[in-house]
C-alpha positions as CSV (number, residue, x, y, z in Angstrom):
1,M,0.1,0.1,-0.3
2,P,1.2,3.6,-0.7
3,L,2.7,5.6,1.7
4,F,-0.5,8.3,0.9
5,N,-2.8,5.6,1.8
6,Y,-1.3,4.9,5.2
7,V,-1.2,8.7,6.0
8,I,-4.9,9.0,5.0
9,M,-5.8,5.9,7.2
10,A,-3.9,7.7,10.0
11,L,-5.9,10.7,9.5
12,M,-9.1,8.9,9.8
13,K,-8.2,7.9,13.3
14,L,-7.4,11.0,14.6
15,S,-8.9,12.1,18.0
16,E,-10.8,15.6,17.9
17,E,-7.7,16.8,19.5
18,Q,-5.6,15.4,17.1
19,I,-7.3,17.1,14.6
20,A,-7.2,20.5,16.3
21,R,-3.4,20.3,16.5
22,V,-3.0,19.5,13.1
23,T,-5.4,22.8,12.0
24,A,-3.6,24.9,14.2
25,K,-0.4,23.8,12.9
26,V,-1.4,24.2,9.5
27,L,-3.0,27.6,10.2
28,E,0.1,28.8,11.7
29,N,2.4,27.8,8.9
30,L,0.2,29.4,6.3
31,K,0.2,32.8,8.5
32,N,3.9,32.5,8.8
33,K,4.6,32.2,5.3
34,G,2.2,35.0,4.4
35,L,-0.2,32.8,2.5
36,V,-3.3,34.0,3.9
37,E,-4.8,37.4,5.4
38,L,-7.4,36.4,8.2
39,K,-10.5,38.1,7.9
40,A,-12.1,36.6,11.0
41,N,-10.8,35.6,14.3
42,E,-8.3,32.7,14.5
43,K,-10.7,30.6,16.8
44,T,-13.5,30.9,14.2
45,I,-11.5,30.0,11.6
46,L,-9.9,26.8,13.4
47,N,-13.3,25.7,14.4
48,R,-14.3,25.5,10.7
49,M,-11.0,24.1,9.7
50,N,-11.8,21.4,12.4
51,E,-15.4,21.0,11.4
52,A,-14.4,20.6,7.3
53,I,-11.7,18.0,8.2
54,T,-13.7,16.1,10.5
55,K,-17.0,15.9,8.1
56,D,-14.5,14.8,5.2
57,L,-13.1,12.2,7.4
58,S,-16.5,10.9,8.6
59,A,-17.6,11.0,4.9
60,E,-14.8,8.8,4.1
61,D,-15.0,6.4,7.0
62,A,-18.8,6.0,6.0
63,L,-17.9,5.2,2.3
64,D,-15.4,2.6,3.7
65,R,-18.1,0.8,5.7
66,E,-20.5,0.8,2.8
67,V,-18.0,-0.8,0.4
68,D,-16.7,-2.9,3.3
69,G,-20.6,-4.3,3.4
70,M,-20.6,-4.6,-0.7
71,L,-17.5,-6.6,-0.8
72,D,-19.1,-9.0,2.4
73,A,-21.5,-10.1,-0.1
74,H,-18.8,-11.4,-2.4
75,S,-16.9,-12.5,0.6
76,S,-16.7,-16.2,-1.4
77,D,-14.7,-14.5,-4.0
78,V,-12.2,-13.0,-1.6
79,D,-11.7,-16.1,0.6
80,S,-10.9,-18.2,-2.3
81,G,-8.0,-16.0,-3.6
82,A,-10.0,-15.1,-6.8
83,V,-9.8,-11.7,-6.1
84,D,-7.5,-9.3,-4.0
85,Y,-9.7,-7.6,-1.4
86,R,-7.8,-4.5,-0.7
87,K,-7.5,-4.0,-4.6
88,V,-11.2,-4.2,-5.4
89,F,-11.7,-2.2,-2.3
90,N,-9.6,0.7,-3.6
91,M,-11.3,0.2,-6.9
92,V,-15.1,0.3,-6.0
93,K,-14.3,3.2,-3.2
94,H,-12.6,5.3,-5.9
95,K,-15.5,4.6,-8.0
96,L,-18.4,5.6,-5.7
97,A,-16.5,8.5,-4.4
98,R,-16.2,9.8,-8.0
99,E,-19.9,9.0,-8.6
100,R,-20.7,11.0,-5.3
101,G,-18.2,13.8,-5.5
102,I,-16.2,12.8,-2.3
103,I,-12.5,13.9,-2.5
104,L,-10.2,11.2,-1.2
């Protein structure tokens, strides 16, 4: 599995506190590099960033559960080794994500 997928899987398991730390660091870096000009107070911006990331991760988690359920219906093929579960999982997940406008 590519490193990027491991990072995404790790992000999906972040607590609210960890998400808050990540967003604070991202905003701090953007400010320090002069890439953003804040038009609202920092706390409001951080709250919105946290909400956006949490919403995205929740949507992806729900998609993962749905794909898992779909593939369970074909578990005999997976168990027999006829298909590579991870490969099929990723193919189905990306197809559904494209159809639903979910950015992975």
